[in-house]
C-alpha positions as CSV (number, residue, x, y, z in Angstrom):
1,X,-1.1,30.1,-51.6
2,X,-3.0,28.5,-48.7
3,X,-0.9,27.2,-45.9
4,X,-1.2,23.7,-44.5
5,X,-1.9,23.3,-40.8
6,X,-2.1,20.5,-38.4
7,X,-5.1,19.4,-36.3
8,X,-5.4,16.5,-33.8
9,X,-8.4,14.4,-32.9
10,X,-8.9,12.9,-29.5
11,X,-10.9,9.7,-29.0
12,X,-12.6,9.0,-25.7
13,X,-12.6,5.3,-25.0
14,X,-15.0,3.6,-22.6
15,X,-13.5,2.7,-19.2
16,X,-12.3,-0.9,-19.0
17,X,-14.3,-3.4,-16.9
18,X,-12.6,-4.7,-13.8
19,X,-10.2,-7.5,-14.6
20,X,-10.4,-7.0,-18.4
21,X,-7.3,-6.9,-20.5
22,X,-6.2,-3.3,-21.2
23,X,-7.2,-2.0,-24.6
24,X,-4.5,-1.4,-27.2
25,X,-3.5,2.2,-26.8
26,X,-4.9,4.6,-29.3
27,X,-2.2,6.6,-31.2
28,X,-3.1,10.1,-32.0
29,X,-1.8,11.1,-35.5
30,X,-1.9,14.5,-37.0
31,X,-4.3,15.2,-39.9
32,X,-3.6,17.9,-42.4
33,X,-6.1,20.4,-43.7
34,X,-6.0,23.7,-45.5
35,X,-6.4,26.8,-43.5
36,X,-6.6,30.4,-44.5
37,X,-3.4,32.3,-45.2
38,X,-1.8,34.1,-42.2
39,X,-2.6,37.8,-42.0
40,X,0.0,39.9,-40.2
41,X,-1.2,42.9,-38.3
42,X,0.7,45.2,-36.1
43,X,-0.1,44.5,-32.4
44,X,-2.3,47.1,-30.8
45,X,-1.1,46.3,-27.3
46,X,1.4,44.0,-25.6
47,X,-0.2,41.5,-23.2
48,X,1.4,41.4,-19.7
49,X,3.4,38.3,-19.0
50,X,2.4,36.4,-15.8
51,X,4.7,37.0,-12.9
52,X,6.9,34.1,-11.8
53,X,5.3,34.3,-8.4
54,X,1.8,33.8,-9.7
55,X,2.9,30.9,-11.9
56,X,4.8,29.2,-9.1
57,X,1.8,29.6,-6.7
58,X,-0.6,28.2,-9.3
59,X,1.6,25.3,-10.1
60,X,2.0,24.4,-6.4
61,X,-1.7,24.5,-5.9
62,X,-2.2,22.2,-8.9
63,X,0.3,19.7,-7.7
64,X,-1.0,19.7,-4.2
65,X,-4.5,19.2,-5.4
66,X,-3.5,16.2,-7.5
67,X,-1.7,14.5,-4.5
68,X,-4.2,15.4,-1.7
69,X,-7.9,15.7,-1.1
70,X,-9.4,18.3,1.1
71,X,-9.1,16.2,4.3
72,X,-5.4,15.4,3.9
73,X,-5.9,11.9,2.6
74,X,-4.1,11.2,-0.6
75,X,-6.1,10.3,-3.7
76,X,-5.1,6.6,-3.4
77,X,-6.4,6.6,0.2
78,X,-3.0,6.8,1.9
79,X,-2.8,8.7,5.1
80,X,0.4,9.3,7.1
81,X,1.0,9.9,10.8
82,X,4.3,10.7,12.4
83,X,5.3,8.1,15.0
84,X,8.6,9.9,15.7
85,X,10.9,12.4,14.0
86,X,12.3,9.5,11.8
87,X,9.3,7.1,11.4
88,X,5.9,7.4,9.7
89,X,2.8,5.2,10.1
90,X,1.0,4.9,6.8
91,X,-2.5,3.6,6.2
92,X,-3.8,2.7,2.8
93,X,-6.4,0.6,1.0
94,X,-5.0,-2.0,-1.3
95,X,-3.5,-5.4,-2.1
96,X,-0.6,-6.2,0.1
97,X,0.9,-8.5,-2.5
98,X,1.6,-5.5,-4.7
99,X,3.1,-3.3,-2.0
100,X,6.8,-2.5,-1.9
101,X,9.2,0.3,-1.3
102,X,12.7,-0.6,-2.5
103,X,12.9,-4.4,-2.8
104,X,15.9,-4.6,-0.5
105,X,14.9,-3.4,3.0
106,X,11.1,-4.0,2.8
107,X,8.9,-6.8,4.1
108,X,5.2,-7.7,4.2
109,X,3.6,-9.7,7.0
110,X,1.6,-12.8,6.2
111,X,-1.4,-13.7,8.4
112,X,-0.6,-17.4,8.3
113,X,-1.7,-20.5,10.1
114,X,0.4,-22.6,12.4
115,X,1.4,-25.0,9.6
116,X,2.6,-22.1,7.4
117,X,1.7,-23.9,4.2
118,X,-0.8,-21.5,2.8
119,X,-4.5,-21.1,3.4
120,X,-7.3,-18.7,2.6
121,X,-7.6,-14.9,2.6
122,X,-4.4,-12.9,2.7
123,X,-2.3,-16.1,3.4
124,X,-3.5,-17.7,0.2
125,X,-3.0,-14.5,-1.8
126,X,0.6,-14.1,-0.7
127,X,1.4,-17.7,-1.5
128,X,-0.1,-17.5,-4.9
129,X,1.8,-14.2,-5.7
130,X,5.1,-15.5,-4.3
131,X,5.0,-18.8,-6.2
132,X,5.7,-22.4,-5.1
133,X,9.1,-21.4,-3.8
134,X,7.5,-19.8,-0.7
135,X,5.6,-22.9,0.2
136,X,8.9,-24.9,-0.1
137,X,10.7,-22.3,2.2
138,X,7.8,-22.6,4.7
139,X,8.0,-26.4,4.6
140,X,11.7,-26.2,5.6
141,X,10.9,-24.1,8.7
142,X,11.4,-26.6,11.7
143,X,8.3,-27.7,13.5
144,X,8.1,-26.9,17.2
145,X,5.6,-29.7,17.6
146,X,3.9,-31.9,15.1
147,X,2.1,-29.8,12.5
148,X,3.1,-26.5,14.1
149,X,5.9,-24.3,12.6
150,X,4.7,-21.0,14.0
151,X,2.6,-20.9,17.2
152,X,0.1,-18.2,17.8
153,X,1.7,-14.9,18.6
154,X,5.1,-15.8,17.2
155,X,6.7,-14.9,13.9
156,X,9.0,-16.5,11.3
157,X,10.8,-15.0,8.3
158,X,11.4,-16.3,4.7
159,X,12.4,-14.9,1.4
160,X,9.7,-13.3,-0.8
161,X,10.5,-14.9,-4.2
162,X,8.2,-13.6,-6.8
163,X,6.8,-10.8,-4.6
164,X,8.2,-7.3,-5.1
165,X,9.5,-7.0,-1.5
166,X,12.7,-8.6,0.0
167,X,11.2,-10.7,2.8
168,X,7.9,-12.2,4.1
169,X,7.3,-12.4,7.8
170,X,4.8,-15.1,8.8
171,X,2.7,-14.8,12.0
172,X,-0.3,-16.4,13.5
173,X,-3.0,-14.2,15.1
174,X,-5.4,-15.3,17.8
175,X,-8.9,-16.7,17.1
176,X,-11.0,-14.1,18.9
177,X,-13.6,-16.5,20.3
178,X,-11.2,-19.2,21.4
179,X,-8.1,-17.5,22.6
180,X,-8.3,-16.8,26.4
181,X,-6.4,-13.6,26.1
182,X,-6.8,-12.3,22.5
183,X,-5.5,-8.8,23.1
184,X,-2.3,-10.1,24.7
185,X,-1.8,-12.6,21.8
186,X,-2.4,-9.9,19.2
187,X,0.1,-7.6,20.8
188,X,2.6,-10.4,20.7
189,X,1.9,-10.8,17.0
190,X,2.9,-7.2,16.2
191,X,5.8,-7.1,18.7
192,X,7.4,-10.3,17.4
193,X,7.0,-9.3,13.7
194,X,8.7,-6.0,14.4
195,X,11.4,-7.6,16.4
196,X,12.3,-10.1,13.7
197,X,12.1,-7.4,11.1
198,X,14.5,-5.2,13.1
199,X,16.9,-8.2,13.5
200,X,16.9,-8.6,9.7
201,X,17.5,-4.9,9.0
202,X,14.1,-4.2,7.6
203,X,13.3,-0.5,7.4
204,X,9.9,-0.7,5.7
205,X,7.2,-3.1,6.8
206,X,3.5,-3.6,5.8
207,X,0.9,-5.4,7.8
208,X,-2.6,-6.6,6.9
209,X,-5.5,-6.6,9.3
210,X,-4.3,-9.6,11.3
211,X,-7.1,-11.9,12.8
212,X,-9.9,-9.8,11.3
213,X,-11.0,-12.3,8.8
214,X,-12.0,-15.9,9.6
215,X,-10.5,-15.4,13.1
216,X,-13.3,-12.9,13.8
217,X,-11.4,-10.3,15.7
218,X,-13.6,-7.1,15.8
219,X,-12.1,-4.3,13.7
220,X,-12.4,-1.6,16.3
221,X,-10.5,-3.7,18.9
222,X,-7.9,-5.0,16.5
223,X,-7.1,-1.6,15.1
224,X,-6.5,-0.2,18.5
225,X,-4.1,-3.0,19.5
226,X,-2.3,-2.7,16.1
227,X,-1.8,1.1,16.2
228,X,-0.9,1.3,19.9
229,X,1.6,-1.6,19.6
230,X,3.5,-0.5,16.5
231,X,4.0,2.9,18.2
232,X,6.4,1.2,20.6
233,X,8.8,0.7,17.7
234,X,8.8,4.3,16.4
235,X,12.6,4.6,16.6
236,X,13.4,1.3,14.8
237,X,11.9,1.8,11.3
238,X,11.5,4.4,8.6
239,X,7.9,3.5,7.7
240,X,5.3,1.1,9.2
241,X,2.4,0.5,6.8
242,X,-1.0,-1.1,7.2
243,X,-2.3,-2.2,3.8
244,X,-6.0,-2.9,4.3
245,X,-8.1,-4.7,1.8
246,X,-11.6,-3.6,2.8
247,X,-13.1,-0.1,3.3
248,X,-14.4,-1.1,6.8
249,X,-10.9,-2.1,7.9
250,X,-9.4,1.1,6.5
251,X,-12.0,3.2,8.3
252,X,-11.4,1.4,11.6
253,X,-7.6,1.9,11.4
254,X,-8.0,5.5,10.4
255,X,-10.3,6.2,13.3
256,X,-8.0,4.6,15.8
257,X,-4.9,6.3,14.4
258,X,-6.5,9.6,14.8
259,X,-7.4,8.8,18.4
260,X,-4.1,7.2,19.5
261,X,-1.5,9.3,17.6
């Protein structure tokens, strides 16, 4: 009597367009078909089992290849640099509103304006992702002068609300063509953000490319200031991240990190 065997069919689906709703997952179900009866024959030889060493080595190479590309950058574009024996600097492309580590000791930095009530670019994206509670929290930050809650170079901290991190640190970077000392102001941005993070027991912090949008700070100069300044805090954090939205910003930060570190 013929035996019944199982065969599976795999459907290849077209890739989804950016922003489209994910397609309903296809469930692969077994189909049954008749196959020829099994014929038993005595083995003519016994195949050699692979050694545990060769299996382990092959598995290691496979896993390493999945995580890293040939130049040491991970497949998602993340690159790590040791700042000290206990702290890593990590660079990656991506959306900072989706970044998190543990939700309890992590914070993202918002490139805000002096009013701290939302704006364009990363500021607007963070406010949208955090929800209206963030704007209310910023509204309650005392003004140091009319219309100014956070002067250029300083930092303020609030809750993160609907974001996956525990806190948001708001800072105001210099406008490159207007600030008389843009490098000093940008260094103050990073130092004050890291100081307030340390005071609030933050262990993981992520920065965007501050002042590199409408404030027109050149990427090459801004990346040098950023990398060289966060290096001063190498003993105070477990990880310092830069989550960079554009390929140009990521390339600039990667180049400077390779030079400075």
